[in-house]
VOPAGU-2260 file (C-alpha; in pm, 1 decimal, decimal comma):
REM VOPAGU-2260
SITE   aa  ch    i         X         Y         Z
SITE  MET   A    0     -19,2      10,2      22,8
SITE  SER   A    1     149,5     383,6     -55,5
SITE  SER   A    2     270,0     527,4     222,4
SITE  THR   A    3     255,9     882,4      47,4
SITE  GLN   A    4      89,9    1146,7     315,7
SITE  VAL   A    5     -70,1     798,6     533,8
SITE  LYS   A    6     -62,5     898,9     906,8
SITE  THR   A    7      51,9     637,3    1110,8
SITE  ALA   A    8     -30,8     523,8    1475,4
SITE  GLY   A    9      86,9     280,9    1756,6
SITE  ILE   A   10    -138,7     175,1    2023,1
SITE  LEU   A   11     -11,3      97,7    2368,0
SITE  VAL   A   12    -264,6    -140,1    2629,2
SITE  ILE   A   13    -161,1    -118,7    2916,9
SITE  GLY   A   14    -239,4    -289,9    3213,3
SITE  ASP   A   15     -76,8    -637,0    3407,9
SITE  GLU   A   16    -467,5    -791,5    3383,2
SITE  LEU   A   17    -436,1    -796,0    2982,6
SITE  LEU   A   18    -111,8    -995,6    3037,4
SITE  LYS   A   19    -242,8   -1242,5    3292,5
SITE  GLY   A   20    -552,6   -1315,2    3083,1
SITE  GLU   A   21    -818,2   -1165,0    3363,8
SITE  VAL   A   22    -918,2    -911,5    3101,6
SITE  ILE   A   23    -969,4    -891,0    2704,3
SITE  ASP   A   24    -859,9    -576,9    2491,8
SITE  THR   A   25   -1146,0    -445,7    2373,6
SITE  ASN   A   26   -1035,9    -110,3    2341,7
SITE  SER   A   27    -775,1    -154,0    2051,0
SITE  PRO   A   28   -1023,0    -303,1    1795,7
SITE  CYS   A   29   -1256,1     -17,5    1825,7
SITE  ILE   A   30    -936,9     249,3    1758,8
SITE  THR   A   31    -811,7      42,9    1481,6
SITE  LYS   A   32   -1171,2     105,6    1308,5
SITE  GLU   A   33   -1189,5     428,7    1364,3
SITE  PHE   A   34    -865,7     523,3    1216,3
SITE  HIS   A   35    -939,7     292,7     990,1
SITE  ASN   A   36   -1215,5     488,2     847,7
SITE  ILE   A   37   -1039,6     834,5     895,4
SITE  GLY   A   38    -770,9     753,4     687,9
SITE  VAL   A   39    -505,6     648,6     919,8
SITE  LYS   A   40    -306,7     366,9     904,2
SITE  VAL   A   41    -204,9     156,7    1291,8
SITE  LYS   A   42     157,1       7,7    1207,2
SITE  LYS   A   43     153,5    -159,9    1593,5
SITE  ILE   A   44     -37,3    -278,4    1901,2
SITE  SER   A   45     151,2    -355,4    2221,6
SITE  VAL   A   46      10,5    -475,5    2538,9
SITE  ILE   A   47     235,2    -396,2    2858,4
SITE  GLY   A   48     224,1    -411,3    3187,2
SITE  ASP   A   49     245,1    -120,7    3455,6
SITE  GLU   A   50     613,8    -116,2    3509,7
SITE  ILE   A   51     734,2     274,4    3424,9
SITE  ASP   A   52    1052,2     204,6    3299,1
SITE  GLU   A   53     958,7     -26,5    3000,9
SITE  LEU   A   54     622,7     160,7    2958,0
SITE  SER   A   55     853,1     522,9    2910,7
SITE  SER   A   56    1091,7     280,7    2673,7
SITE  GLU   A   57     765,2     214,1    2449,7
SITE  ILE   A   58     629,9     529,7    2448,6
SITE  ARG   A   59     975,0     694,5    2376,6
SITE  ASN   A   60     980,8     483,6    2068,2
SITE  PHE   A   61     635,0     484,7    1960,3
SITE  SER   A   62     638,0     870,2    1940,5
SITE  LYS   A   63     970,6     818,0    1706,2
SITE  LEU   A   64     809,4     598,1    1446,9
SITE  TYR   A   65     414,1     697,0    1461,9
SITE  ASN   A   66     225,0    1027,0    1358,6
SITE  TYR   A   67       6,6     916,9    1647,5
SITE  VAL   A   68      55,8     717,0    2000,3
SITE  ILE   A   69    -259,6     641,3    2173,0
SITE  THR   A   70    -218,6     482,4    2526,7
SITE  THR   A   71    -537,1     305,0    2686,5
SITE  GLY   A   72    -550,6     202,2    3044,9
SITE  GLY   A   73    -346,8     338,8    3388,7
SITE  ILE   A   74    -530,6     611,4    3467,2
SITE  GLY   A   75    -621,2     649,0    3783,9
SITE  PRO   A   76    -588,0     694,0    4216,2
SITE  THR   A   77    -412,7     329,2    4266,4
SITE  HIS   A   78     -41,3     300,2    4260,1
SITE  ASP   A   79     -65,1      88,4    3947,1
SITE  ASP   A   80    -185,4     382,6    3733,7
SITE  VAL   A   81     173,5     498,5    3578,3
SITE  THR   A   82      87,1     585,8    3268,6
SITE  PHE   A   83     143,8     986,4    3338,0
SITE  GLU   A   84     449,5     911,6    3521,2
SITE  ALA   A   85     562,8     714,4    3215,3
SITE  VAL   A   86     483,5     991,5    3004,4
SITE  SER   A   87     655,8    1257,2    3187,0
SITE  ARG   A   88    1012,9    1019,8    3206,3
SITE  ALA   A   89     970,2     892,6    2847,0
SITE  PHE   A   90     981,8    1309,9    2744,8
SITE  GLY   A   91    1184,8    1451,7    3066,4
SITE  ILE   A   92     852,7    1663,0    3151,1
SITE  PRO   A   93     818,2    1687,5    3531,4
SITE  LEU   A   94     453,4    1618,3    3674,0
SITE  ALA   A   95     263,5    1908,9    3831,5
SITE  LEU   A   96     -87,4    1979,8    3948,8
SITE  ASN   A   97    -275,8    2107,9    3697,9
SITE  PRO   A   98    -502,7    2366,2    3824,3
SITE  GLN   A   99    -796,9    2263,5    3605,9
SITE  LEU   A  100    -746,5    1917,8    3641,8
SITE  ARG   A  101    -720,7    2007,7    3995,9
SITE  ASN   A  102   -1074,6    2135,3    4005,7
SITE  LEU   A  103   -1250,8    1863,3    3823,8
SITE  CYS   A  104   -1089,9    1584,8    4084,6
SITE  GLN   A  105   -1203,1    1811,9    4361,9
SITE  LYS   A  106   -1572,7    1814,8    4282,3
SITE  PHE   A  107   -1530,2    1468,6    4171,2
SITE  TYR   A  108   -1417,2    1312,1    4511,6
SITE  ASN   A  109   -1572,7    1570,1    4694,5
SITE  THR   A  110   -1237,8    1692,3    4854,6
SITE  THR   A  111   -1011,2    2019,4    4920,0
SITE  ASP   A  112    -765,6    1736,6    4994,6
SITE  ASP   A  113    -424,0    1769,8    4749,3
SITE  ASN   A  114    -313,2    1468,6    4929,7
SITE  HIS   A  115    -642,9    1254,9    4856,0
SITE  PRO   A  116    -563,7     931,5    4590,4
SITE  GLY   A  117    -809,5    1113,4    4356,9
SITE  MET   A  118    -557,8    1387,1    4273,1
SITE  LYS   A  119    -318,6    1121,6    4129,8
SITE  LEU   A  120    -535,4    1248,0    3821,1
SITE  ALA   A  121    -423,9    1612,6    3873,0
SITE  MET   A  122     -79,6    1497,5    3847,6
SITE  VAL   A  123      38,1    1551,3    3491,6
SITE  PRO   A  124     327,6    1607,2    3241,6
SITE  GLU   A  125     399,7    2001,3    3276,4
SITE  SER   A  126     339,2    2061,5    2925,4
SITE  ALA   A  127      24,5    1814,8    2889,9
SITE  LYS   A  128    -256,1    1981,2    2656,8
SITE  LEU   A  129    -610,5    1926,1    2772,5
SITE  THR   A  130    -899,0    1846,7    2496,3
SITE  PHE   A  131   -1261,8    1877,7    2645,1
SITE  SER   A  132   -1529,9    1670,8    2565,2
SITE  ASP   A  133   -1922,5    1758,7    2658,6
SITE  GLN   A  134   -1961,9    1407,3    2678,4
SITE  THR   A  135   -1700,0    1285,6    2940,8
SITE  ASN   A  136   -1591,7    1470,6    3279,4
SITE  TYR   A  137   -1242,5    1451,0    3260,0
SITE  PRO   A  138   -1073,3    1522,6    2916,1
SITE  ASN   A  139    -757,4    1364,0    2692,9
SITE  VAL   A  140    -456,3    1408,9    2822,3
SITE  SER   A  141    -150,2    1490,6    2556,1
SITE  VAL   A  142     232,3    1507,7    2550,1
SITE  GLU   A  143     308,0    1589,0    2205,1
SITE  ASN   A  144     165,7    1341,4    2021,1
SITE  VAL   A  145      68,9    1088,7    2259,3
SITE  TYR   A  146    -253,9    1071,8    2389,1
SITE  MET   A  147    -364,8     947,4    2704,5
SITE  PHE   A  148    -689,7     767,5    2732,5
SITE  PRO   A  149    -865,1     533,6    3020,4
SITE  GLY   A  150    -867,5     161,6    2993,1
SITE  ILE   A  151   -1243,5     102,7    3106,6
SITE  PRO   A  152   -1390,9       0,2    2778,9
SITE  GLU   A  153   -1672,4     245,1    2855,3
SITE  LEU   A  154   -1508,9     551,0    2898,7
SITE  PHE   A  155   -1263,0     498,5    2673,3
SITE  ARG   A  156   -1497,4     470,1    2406,3
SITE  ARG   A  157   -1696,0     758,6    2527,9
SITE  SER   A  158   -1385,2     965,4    2519,3
SITE  PHE   A  159   -1227,3     838,0    2237,1
SITE  LEU   A  160   -1490,4     832,4    1967,2
SITE  THR   A  161   -1590,5    1170,1    2086,9
SITE  LEU   A  162   -1275,1    1376,8    2054,2
SITE  SER   A  163   -1117,3    1126,7    1794,2
SITE  SER   A  164   -1224,4    1422,9    1548,8
SITE  LYS   A  165   -1065,5    1693,9    1705,0
SITE  LEU   A  166    -784,7    1514,1    1765,7
SITE  PHE   A  167    -666,6    1324,7    1469,2
SITE  LYS   A  168    -635,2    1418,2    1088,6
SITE  SER   A  169    -547,3    1185,4     817,1
SITE  ASP   A  170    -472,2    1480,2     537,7
SITE  ASP   A  171    -815,7    1316,3     325,3
SITE  THR   A  172    -669,8     994,5     301,4
SITE  VAL   A  173    -916,0     693,6     215,4
SITE  PHE   A  174    -802,7     301,4     205,6
SITE  HIS   A  175   -1022,9     164,8     -58,8
SITE  CYS   A  176   -1064,6    -186,7     -53,5
SITE  LYS   A  177   -1208,3    -485,3    -215,1
SITE  ALA   A  178   -1287,6    -880,6    -123,9
SITE  LEU   A  179   -1362,6   -1174,0    -361,7
SITE  TYR   A  180   -1467,1   -1477,7    -191,4
SITE  VAL   A  181   -1322,4   -1775,4    -394,5
SITE  ASN   A  182   -1430,6   -2144,0    -302,1
SITE  LEU   A  183   -1055,2   -2256,5    -401,0
SITE  THR   A  184    -754,5   -2327,0    -128,8
SITE  GLU   A  185    -458,5   -2118,5     -64,9
SITE  ASP   A  186    -244,7   -2373,3    -163,1
SITE  LYS   A  187    -463,8   -2331,3    -512,7
SITE  ILE   A  188    -423,5   -1905,5    -526,4
SITE  ALA   A  189     -86,5   -1849,0    -348,1
SITE  ASP   A  190      76,2   -1806,2    -697,8
SITE  GLU   A  191    -167,3   -1563,5    -830,4
SITE  LEU   A  192    -182,7   -1366,2    -509,8
SITE  GLY   A  193     229,5   -1369,9    -501,1
SITE  LYS   A  194     221,5   -1232,5    -829,9
SITE  LEU   A  195     -49,9    -995,2    -770,6
SITE  ALA   A  196     144,0    -797,5    -521,2
SITE  ALA   A  197     460,5    -788,9    -679,9
SITE  ASP   A  198     259,4    -622,6    -983,2
SITE  PHE   A  199      61,3    -401,0    -779,1
SITE  PRO   A  200     351,8    -253,1    -507,6
SITE  ASP   A  201      80,1     -18,0    -389,2
SITE  VAL   A  202    -175,1    -256,1    -252,4
SITE  GLN   A  203    -189,5    -445,9       9,7
SITE  VAL   A  204    -307,6    -772,9     -25,4
SITE  GLY   A  205    -478,6   -1023,1     230,2
SITE  SER   A  206    -585,0   -1387,3     256,6
SITE  TYR   A  207    -781,1   -1522,9     470,0
SITE  PRO   A  208    -913,5   -1875,5     475,5
SITE  LYS   A  209   -1242,3   -1970,4     634,7
SITE  LEU   A  210   -1250,4   -2298,0     769,2
SITE  PHE   A  211   -1616,8   -2536,5     725,2
SITE  HIS   A  212   -1796,2   -2236,9     557,8
SITE  LYS   A  213   -2046,3   -2356,8     309,2
SITE  LEU   A  214   -2026,0   -2113,8      45,1
SITE  TYR   A  215   -1608,6   -2002,1      65,7
SITE  LYS   A  216   -1287,0   -2121,3     142,3
SITE  VAL   A  217   -1098,5   -1764,1      75,5
SITE  LYS   A  218   -1155,1   -1418,3     138,2
SITE  ILE   A  219    -875,4   -1158,8     -23,4
SITE  THR   A  220    -892,4    -809,3       6,2
SITE  MET   A  221    -735,0    -578,9    -189,6
SITE  GLU   A  222    -627,6    -199,0      -2,9
SITE  SER   A  223    -513,3      83,9    -102,1
SITE  THR   A  224    -516,2     441,7     -86,6
SITE  ASN   A  225    -517,7     450,2    -489,1
SITE  GLU   A  226    -858,6     357,4    -568,0
SITE  ASN   A  227    -775,7     257,5    -932,2
SITE  SER   A  228    -499,4      20,2    -819,4
SITE  VAL   A  229    -736,4    -139,3    -636,4
SITE  LYS   A  230    -958,6    -181,1    -953,2
SITE  ALA   A  231    -679,5    -326,9   -1191,2
SITE  ALA   A  232    -560,4    -574,2    -964,0
SITE  THR   A  233    -968,8    -714,5    -882,3
SITE  ASP   A  234    -979,8    -717,8   -1265,4
SITE  GLN   A  235    -656,8    -892,7   -1262,5
SITE  LEU   A  236    -760,7   -1192,8   -1007,7
SITE  LEU   A  237   -1112,7   -1213,5   -1188,1
SITE  ALA   A  238    -967,5   -1260,4   -1509,1
SITE  LYS   A  239    -772,3   -1510,8   -1389,0
SITE  PHE   A  240    -969,7   -1714,0   -1170,3
SITE  PRO   A  241   -1265,0   -1948,3   -1319,0
SITE  LYS   A  242   -1595,2   -1790,3   -1307,0
SITE  GLU   A  243   -1720,4   -2041,2   -1093,9
SITE  ALA   A  244   -1456,4   -2009,1    -843,9
SITE  VAL   A  245   -1569,4   -1646,6    -759,7
SITE  VAL   A  246   -1818,8   -1695,5    -501,0
SITE  ASP   A  247   -1885,8   -1306,1    -441,3
SITE  VAL   A  248   -1758,1    -983,2    -433,7
SITE  ASP   A  249   -1800,1    -687,5    -178,9
SITE  ASN   A  250   -2013,5    -917,1      31,8
SITE  ASP   A  251   -1968,1    -832,6     388,4
SITE  SER   A  252   -2272,6   -1065,3     508,9
SITE  LEU   A  253   -2088,4   -1357,7     363,8
């Protein structure tokens, strides 16, 4: 797929509970779907525990590699909520009590005590930017190209989906995609798919076998920012396969 003007993103899913299998990550699928819809290409998803040094290193690396870095999890009042501190270390920016967040936390926790555990949510990297939404009580906190979201799925979705259009731009990139459903096995189509990928280097070709489906054996996808390339690649495959082998084209209900 052509990478010209395509914005990229890396996702960091944070929490020891994810690495133990105690919780299933439902946040990253939400991010990848939304980014695909707006023309941002997700390059990597990393699941990482509540270890500050390891997390800060990953944040620093992701920040250099991708236009947008999304973190989910590690924001809260307890000892294992370490995202703000990890971002602070990643960029060498000290933590500071943010006046706006302090007011929010005072109201939410009904306290004026700056030592209250809830005030941990007001201690953010000094240069942090706050982006507010009328759908959430707590704003998104960002530093440079790192955007920190809560890990609780309900809070995450409300925050991410309502703020996405404010925070993330894609330079009008559109991903064009075609799907072919064929009743041939992968070994029968591997050579043609390899040739297709070579003939159309700006098209991302995917092959996804489906076991025990009564209508087709493999779903083939072709995706690119170049709509003409997708059409040409589709036409080439259709010309190569026997007509009876192609079950359907672009039928998401299969």
